[in-house]
N, C-alpha and C positions, 0 to 999 in steps of 0.2 A: 614518473609514477610507476610503481610496480604493478603489472597486470597479473590477474589470476590465470593459472593454467587450467584448461579443461580437465575435468575429473571423470575418469571412466569408472571401473569397478570400485576403487577406493572411495568414490564419491557417493556411492549408494548409502552407506551408513550416515553420511552428512545429511542427505535429503530425508532419510528415514527419521533421523533425530529432529530435523525441523518439523516434520509431521507430528512427532511426539510432543514437541514444545507447543505446537499449534493446538493440538487436542487438549493438552493440559490447560492452556490459556482459555480455550472455549468453555471448559468445565468450570474454571475459576470465576470467570466473569458471569456465568449463569447463576452463580450463588449470590451475586450482588443484587440488591433490590433498589428500585428507583420509584420515586413518587412524583406527584404533579409538580410542574406542568408536563412532565413526560408521561405519556399514556401508553406508548408502544415501544418496545425494544426488539430489534432484529439482531440475531447472532448468526451471520453467514458462515462462521466456522462450523456451525452445526448443520443448518439446512442446505448450505452450498459447499459442504465438505468435499464433494467429489471434484469439482473444478479447482477449488482452492488447493487441495492436496496434489492434484495433477500439476498445478503451477509450481508448488514447492519441489516436487520430485523431478520435474523437467528442468527447472532453471536454478534450483537452490544448491546444487551439489558442487560448489567451488568455494575456496577460501581466498582472502586477500583482495577483495573487490571494494568498491565504494558502495556503502549502503545508503540508499535514499529512503528516508523514513517519512511516511505520510501520517496524517492525524487519525482519521477513522473513515469507514466506508461512506460513500455517497449513495443516495437512494437509487440512482440509475447506473451505478458503477459496481463496486464490490457487493452491494446489497443484492444485485442481480446475478453476478458472475462468480463471486467468491474470490476475485483477483484484485489486488490493490489498484486503485485508479481504473477499475476494470470496465471501461466502455465496451459494450457488447461486440460491436463490429471489429474493433482492434484486437480484443481478446480472442475472438473466434478466427478472424481472417489473418491476423499477423502473428499473434502468439501461438495460434494453432490449438487452442484449448476450447473444448465444448463438452459439457457433461450434464447429466441430469441435476436439476436443482429442485429441492423440496420447498417447504413452506415454513415461515416462522410460526411460533406457537400462537401468536395473535397477530392477525394481519390488519393493518390500517386500511379502511376502505378506499382512501385516496392514494395509498402507496402500495399497490399490489406487487407481488413478486412474480414476474413472468419468466425469470431466468433468461435464457438466450433468445427467447421470443420477445423480449422487451423492445419496443420500437423507439424508445427515447435514447438519446445519446447523453453521455456524461462528459461535460465540457472539460473538466479537469483531466479526465482520462484521455480524451482526444488530444489535448495539448501535450500531456506528458508522453504517452506512448506514440503519438504522431511525431513528436520531436525525436524520440528514439529511433523510429523507423526512418525519418528523413536523414538523420546523422549516421546511422549504423547499417541501414539496409536490411539486415536480418536480425532476428532475435539472438542468434548465437553470438554475433559480434557484440551486441549490446551487453549481453549477460556475461561475457568474458570480463567485462570491466565494472559492471554495476549490478546491483540487486535491489529490489523494491519490496518493502514491507510497510504495513501500517502499525502504528503504535497501539491503538485501541481497535478492537475488532467489532465493536457494537455500533448500531445505528439507533439514534434516539429521536423520537417524533412526539410532537405535542398533539393535542386533540384536533387542531386545525389541519394537521399534516405537516406543519412547519418542522424543518430539521433543527435539532438542538445539538450543538457541539459539546464535546466532553468538558471543555473548560468552563461552560456555563452551568454545570451541574452543582448542586449544593456540596459544601465541603464534606458532609457526612457520607455522601455517595461517591465523591471523587476519591476519597482516601482509600477505601478498599479496592475500587476499580483501578486506580493508578498503581497500587501495590502489586496487583496481579499483572498489570501491563509492564511495569518496571522489571519484575522477575522474568517475564518472558523475553523482554528485550535484552536483558543481561545474558540470559541463556543463549539466545540467538547470536549475540555478539561474541560470546566465548566460543561458540561453535564455528561461526563463519570467519572470525578474525578479520574484520574489515580494516582496510588501511585508513578509512575515514568514514564518519557518519555525517550525513547532511540531512537535517530536518527540512522537509518541504513545508514551509510555513513556520511562523514563530512558535506556535504551540508545540509542534513536533521537535523543533530545535531545543526548546526549554526542557521538554521531557527527556530528550536524549542526554542533555547535560546533567539533569538530576539523576537519571538512572546509571549513566556511564561515566560520570565525571571523575571517579576515582580509578577508572580502568586504564587510562592512559591513551585512549583512542582519540585522535583529533576530531573535533566536532565543530560543525558549522551549519549554515542555513542557506536555503534558497527560497526565492519567492514562490508562494503557492499559486498554482495555475487556475484558481477559482475564478469564475466569471463575476464574482462579487468584488474582485480586486481591480480597481481602475488601472493599476500598474500592469497587472497581468493582461488586461484587455488591450493595453497599448502596445504589447509585444512581449509575451512571456518568454519566448525562446531567447531573444536577445538579452532579456533581463537575467536569465539564469546562466547563459554561456559566459558572460563577462566575469562573474565571480568564480566560475569553474576555471577559467583561464588564469585568474589571479592566484589560485592555489595550485597551479601547475597541472591541471587536468586538460590535456590536449585532446581535442575531438577530431574525428575524421572529416573530410570535406562533406558538405551537404550533398545528398543524393537527390536526383530528380524525383518529383512527386509522381506517384503512380498515375498512369493514363486512365482517363475515364471516357470510354467510348459511348 
């Protein structure tokens, strides 16, 4: 597998272009309207733009990597930090990103946005970024070979506070939403030139195939690290490392877990 080389000054336009794509996507999805049972929609590309764009600028400036594509933000992950799978502790302490986070236009009383003060952990994020830390040790080593984005940037909540995933939206809402997300994914893929795109979960894999199927980039899928998945709960890391090995992605030896005094 070909590894991306670190990008210095030539990489700045790449990261800046990623930011432009992100801002364009944020504006496009803001124009889509959603009805019941969705009552609240959060767009972290807007209110958490500072940490999100810090993530893109710090880690986005390289081509030729494996792109890991998530579905949409979790309420205690990217909804709080602006980073895909963005568990607060790992984003702040491992990725080294911390910035001011504003507020959505309408806040659900059961799903406040506390930014980096959020005390809740995002299980999917602790699994994905915890695996990256255990395997690669430093963010630099991980991001030389991988990059992580979400397909859809919005969080959807029902009146009860229940999270609603994009695939459960009515067709009349999915169509304009997916059109905007497809356009952004194609633009990001054209810019980043990934050697492979791996959807994290079945939804992300299907959308990657739909958006990028004619581009010629190899597309596959990995098990989603959600705690709602019995397979993920039985051992997500082993479940994703086996298909990675099957497609020729060799991983470094596992590193010791950080000491807890």
